[in-house]
Steps between C-alpha positions, in 0.01 A plus 500: 500500500608461141859566393384808308323639806799426719726692262267796489461504876863476602718659230726752671245504785264701277159346448371586154174303508269545798125442502380419854132549404524184286404217744710240316809720492453590865461140616784365286756779528388828648415413858840351588692787346277762663535340844879485470509871422248579773701342783825666396314831469357463851850461648630812325195706589515379860852641537393821327233556763746423777753754379224756439377469858838459670470847655170409666720269709813711528305800633427288808878496562525881456463602864713716734677191636645437153593864442194613304291797606233505228144604582195293410431743217851454355465122509160509330647731235788255445270204431275725290785590265603136463140410417478785249809386310362149479163616368651728233734228373208266439414679175833455317538152651178393326636615165826315557344152469408514129814699415762282672305181572355380829793275581766754409334783689446286810874429514590869457244625751610249765870585463413871524372438854852435622571877503221608740570196717865599538400859572261383771783302662717813508239764589355323805850510647549872421256701715720808447400509130312828428130429478455626139790277383364208703157554344629502142723194539237298688248581225688270261325213678202605289660302216339194659156649453528506124546123480133439573368659181745333265444165666120522489494622141731215399299226671178645360625417149573139592157396632158461335226732619322215677798448734635853538331563833680225689829543310518874559389448859780249562757725335394807690445313827841336483650840437304664779631239744836671455366769735437280808807290412739789548308609809544151646869520426506835677331343801753217508795741473381733775410207727830316456754772428336812645403844371849583376502223238260653247755469216464121515139524381603641165828308471319165510329584170815543292557127431127448451493763223785327319320165527176648364682644200644156419157342541339749263776453244471120499125445549315787330419578136438810287172527311549642154121538478482730804369843408452776754641811338475876538199502267323258730581713803366811325185308413469390862536855629208605281283217624231556761537154655871555554439800724227324693721197564798721591286672763384170643851356503618797703255379763622141497868477411569860607364410842700178517836657419432821690397322820789252459744792515312677779387226740821468697541877526142529625563242772812692605358850487138442596546232766864544601610149397871414498668385173472136609138535607405677178690253281333203670160621375572698184543200268168330586270731302706510177556125519132413520412770244750348258382143552134583435567691177466186283174432686379841387578404142328163542191661653490742208523207256214333682261781598605800290766759563260791547284320756802391704658844476185680613454278803869528582502881505197502726683275743815716473295803607366304797849381593631853490218603730630238744847657484355844575316357802816322620707818466253701705484224763880463490447125471809337351329160469199633312723723288725209398210267429312755290813585306566131421143465375557803280816340359300184418245710311767687306632163384159376387434833329836490325407170339143594407580839348792366299282219368244757383745655254554215251133405536385849409713520188437142395127574518541813294689304234234230507227761454649651184234463235261344755164452326632555147690289251873542542795310358732277698786731406323793662436304815864389513617857447273621781633236737861588415432871550330462836764255622763765428297764680436265794872438535562875508219551750641232732828690517356849521241406762780347707690827479206714606396253767848515655463877519227435752773374733671837460180680590439284806839575651478870416157514668645328806793748499263797486272352765787448746650842436164678530333311785767272647295192413362297209123506561427773238687288245287193576181701457623623161567141390154388613337771285715393204389135528137608502572696183653185344179311579298768327722504190492119466123488529436797274741394223439127479210376711209744519180385325522766230834359391364146506216613275749629246463871558849573368632414158842429647538126539761562768215608728337158463799272471470355848135576571330260260525164676291310245726595214816465705425149611315353204646644184857585598628227730842516339555847635445399860258779585390494860 
């Protein structure tokens, strides 16, 4: 690194020169800086997920023995509201990165998690709190859900297109592991200290949040070149590919976060498991689903995001069919096994669908003026525009995908209140996954699209393997 580059990269922790697509810059300077920001981002996002899903653990402690008399429907509504807050906050959190800087916003967003963590410590010890008040205060845990979008948008700016799949997969997977991590802590607390010690689960995170804020402040940087503004979000909302990817991400990430909140409650209410029995199983699915998310990104880099996503949704439909069969047979073993398989598939799908987004928009930028003489300035402008839009899409898709978690828990709530069980909900999810298969195939894979039926390059961005692999290796198309 030259002295000039070092000055530009570190002055006031604002990086003013950043060109990861340049192989020489990336090898000499970019990779080391990007990795340093990535690992600090993973820690912060990990804690964000943990705080966001803290009530998926604390609801296991909310039983008559601890003074709570909430129905299954009330508990599902509680986790639904927390999920909703997190999904809504993802939109402004995405905008915060270019406005305040990735490093600065990471510090602020981590420190903000102290409030819902303290409230969780207090509320779990106050079963006499009126349910509406309890619901509103507990919903502040949704602050942790917003961290995902700002973190992913920030890391997206640091990495070249050819390495985004793995980088985004690691960032998201490390964050997702926050879900099973807090569930494991819940298991340890209930096993060692009993069902009356729920407050300890949240209290343990207070020093960790302070540590993460210090880590972000000392190890991360702000990118002055980051651009993901309101104009880009408006452009994304008008874009056909955005709505397709949002729908698909509801099926992958929405399923992951929704089932992560619901799994323990299902074991309690459907199979009569005790808090300890439920906690000893609940973490397994989210843990494996989190660990395989980078694999989903890697598979998408290698074989193509659309192909991996299509196969994954087909398997998710089959896995849900296994859960329906297990519920009707009242087989706890089959139910648990099928659910864990479904968690694995949500993780793979999370990685493959998220990889599709930068690939789609990089391809559209690459195709500007395809077949005609265009200037380098026009190509550069197209790349800059679509990178801005891709950053906005990453955040907005994350927001809409998280809303799928809201829907899942509301469907479970309605299913229990209407029928006393969850089988109708599982059937609804199976139908939805089949619909996701159809949308993926119709939008990006069907032969008519491959033949260039549509004039929209977004339709063909991941369905032209020859062009993806031979003429655009730098973009890392699958």
